[in-house]
N, C-alpha and C positions, 0 to 999 in steps of 0.2 A: 422399479428402483425406488428406494425411500427418497422422499423430499424433505428439505428443512430450509427454514429461512436463514439468511445470513446472521441476523441477530441471535437466533436460537443456537446456531452452530458456535458462535463465539462464546455464549454463555455456557454451553456444554463443555467446551474446551477448558474454560476457566474452572468450572465446577470439578471436572475430573482431575485436573491438575492440583487443585487445592486439597482434594481428597487424598491424593497420594503423596503430596509434599506439604507437611505442616509448617514450612517456613514462608509459604506464600501469603502475603498480606496485601489487600487492596486498599488504596488510598485515593481519595478524590472528592470533588464537590458533588454532593447528592448521589454518591455511589451506593449508599446504604438504604435508608428508608424509602427513598424515591426510586431507587433501582437504576440510577444512571440517566444521563440526559436522553439517551436513545434506548433505554430499557435493557441493555446487555447484562447488567449486574442484578437485575430484578430477582429476588429470592435468595440471593447469596448471604445477605445479612441474617436471615431467619435460619439458614442452615449452619453457618459457621460462627455467628456471633460478632459482637461489636469490637472484639479484639482483633479480628481478622478482616473485617470489612468496615473501614473507618471513614466516616464523613469528615472533611477537612474545611477549614476557612477558605474563602475566596482569595487565595494567594498562590498563584502557580509557582512563584519563586520559592516559597517555603515548601510547597508540596513536593517539587522535584528535588530540592535540597534535602528534605527529610528522607526521600526514597534513596538517594545516593548514600546517605549516612547509614541507613538501615541495611542496605546491601553490603556495605563494607563490614558490618558487624554480624553477619550471619543470616539475615533474612533475605527473602527474595520478593521485594515489593513490586506491585503493579500499580503505577501511578496513572490515573486517568485525567486527561485534560478534556474539558467539554468540546473545545474547538481547537484544531491545530493552529489557528491564527494566534492563540495564547501561548504557543511555544516561544514566541518572541520575549515573553516575560521571564522565561526560565533558561535562556540560551547559555548563560554563564555556567549554571549548574550542570547542564547537559553537555556542552561542548568543551568547557575547560575543566570540569571535574569528572563526570561520569565516563567520558570518552578517553580520558588521559590518565586516570589513576593507576590502572594496571601497569602501563608502561613506565610511569614515573616512579613506582615502587618496585620496579624490577620483577613484576609478576607475583609478589608476595601478598598482594591484596587484589581481589577482583570486585567488580561491581555487577552482580547478576540481577539487574533490575529490568523492568519493562516499562516503557512510557506508551500508553495507549491513547489514541486520539482519532478524531475523524476530520475529514476535510472534503473539499469539493463543492460543486454548485448543485442546485436543484430544489432549494427550499426558499428562495428569495430572502436569504438571510443577510444580504448586502455585503459590503466590502470588507467588513471586519470579522465576518463569520463564514466566509465561503472560499477561502484561499486553498491552494495546493502548495504546500511548502516542502515537499519532499526533496527538492534539489538542495535545500540548506542542509538536511540531514545526510544526504548522499555525499556531500562535499566534505563531511567530517570524518576523518580516520578514527577508528575505535568504535563506531556505532554500526550495529546491524540495523537493516531496514527492510520490513516486510509490508507488502501491500496486496492482500488477497482480493481476488475478483469474484469468488463464489463461496458458497457455504462449505464445500469440502476443504478448500484451502484455508478458509477462516478457522476451521476447527484444527486441521493438521498443523498449520503454521503456528498458531498460538500455543499449541501444546509443545511443539518442539522448541519454540522461543523460550519457554519457561523451564528449559533444561540447560540453556547456555550459560557460560560463565561471564559473558560480557553484556553490556547494556544493549537492549533492543528497542528500537522505535517501531511501533506497530500501528500503522495508519489504515483506518477503515474509511469507506466512502459513505456519506450520509444517504446517498441515493440508493444504496444496496440493502440496507438493514431489513426492510420489510419484504424483499424479493425472496421467492422460493427457488431453490436449485436442487437438481439431483444430488443426493448426499451418499458418497462412496469413498470413505477415507482410504480404503485399501488400494484404490486406484491412483492416489496422489504420488507425484515424484518426491524424492527426498528434499530436505531443506537446501536452498541454494540452487535448485535446479529449475529451469523454465520448463513449460509444457506446451505442446502443440495442441491448441484447443480446436483447430480445424485444419485440415490438410489440403494443400493445393500446390500446383506447379508453376503458376503465373506470376505471383508476387507474394512477398512476405510482409505482413503487418505485425510490427513489434509494439506491444502495449502492455498495460497493467491496470489493475484496479477497475473502475467502471468503464474505462475505454475498451477493455476486453469485450464487454457485453455489446457496446456500440460497434465495435469492429466485427463481431459475429453477425450482427444484424446487417451490416454492410456486405459481409461475405455472402449472406443468403441472397441479397439483391444482386450481387455481382454474378453469382452462379446462374441466375436466370438470363444473364447477358453472355454467358459462355466463358466467364473469367473465374478461375479457381484460385483461391488464395490460401496461404499458410497464415493462421493467426497464432502468433507466439505470445503467450502470457508469461511475463518475466517472473511473477510471484514475489521474488525478493529483488531489491535493487542493490543491497549489499548483504551477502555476496551477489554478484552479477554474473549470470550464466551466459557468457559470450560464446561458449562452445555451441550451445543449441541454436543461438541466433545466427552464428556463422554457417552452420550446417544448413539452415533454412535458406539463408540469402544465396549461398552457392548453388542451392538447388533451383531457386526461382530466377536469380539474376536481377531482381528488383526488390527495393525495400522502402516501406513507408513506416515512419515512426510516429506513433499517436500517443499524446499525453494531454493531461488536463491542466498542468501547471503552465506558467508563462513561457512564451517561445524564447525570449532572450535569456541566455545563460541558464536555461532549464535543463531538465533531464533529456529532452529530445536533442539538444545540442551535443551532449556527451555521447549519447547512443549513436547518432548519425556520424559523428567523427570517428568512433571506434569501428562502426561497420565499414566505413570508407577505407580506413587505414588497413583493416584486416582482410578486406574483400575487393580491393580496387579492380583487380584484373578480372573478376567474376561478374561485375556489375554491368548490366545492359544500359542502365540509366542512372543519373545521379540519385543519391538517397533524398527522399522528400521528408519533410517534417510537418506535422500538424500538432498544434498546441493551443493553449488558451491565449486569448489576446492579452497584450501588454497593457492592461487597464485595470483599475479597481473593479471588482465584480459588481455589476449594477443590481439594484433591488428589483427592478422591473422584470417580471417573468420572461417576457419576450426578449428583452436585451440580455438578460442572464443566459438564456438558452443560446443566443447567438454568439456568446463570448467564448464558447468551448466547442470542440469538434462534435459533430453529429454524425449519425450513420449515413446520412446523405452526403455530407461533405467528405467523409472518409471514402465513400464509394466514388465520388467524383475525382478524388486525388489518385485512387488506384487506376481509374480509367485514363487519367493524364499520363501516369507512368506506362500504361499499356499503349499510349498514343491513340486512344480510341475517343478522346474527348474533342 
């Protein structure tokens, strides 16, 4: 099977979408000549020109505001923020404008824009460049949210997102860009559907983004101990495919939710609550959560690594659910 890096899959998805849709314009800091902070837009300036791949000033507020206005007037902008941490500077444009305009205008105007960014730990980028802020986005009605975990989904999800009529926040993980994955777009589920990345009958691990890879590593280790787990990759957090999650949990009777964002009021809290509410009578054990520590991300590589779930800690949590710890 063909392999592709996460970075190249994103670039290919953007490239093919721009070739077929002349309204797509890319905006952001260093997206043009430099090719993006993580190289995703490299070469697109040379192919499409400065009118369609535009470097912007260092002002996230202006960047996202311009994208909202461009989307309202017929373009399909892709605004790139170097780090998801800088979403804080553009929350009014995203939450009060992009997410609300279609509703407030009675469907007469839509905002078909994408906000691309990356988050997560792994590069010792410290507290202001390493956060996972997807819970903020998930909390906002009117915003789609995609968080691919491999190259196939990076490609498939970004292409579909660039056909939607409403704003999409597309969050990538900085720790995945250089990784190679099997690339088979024909095998991907449709937009808004989760997928079972590994099948088992003993426990369900519900996860997304880089935590899918760590959960798969843990699953391999658990298999050596005789424990077989379902690894459920959510792929999108809005829409959220609870049907697939419920089917898995009712099969295994145990659920572990694994995320990289903070534990308190994070995505793991919402997921564990929904799993409990919808599957209470099927659960053999209470739902467990694993998430990032409620601390600013340390710059120290050792402390940074200890602040988020690892394959070993995921394995130990599954063993706890199986009462084998």
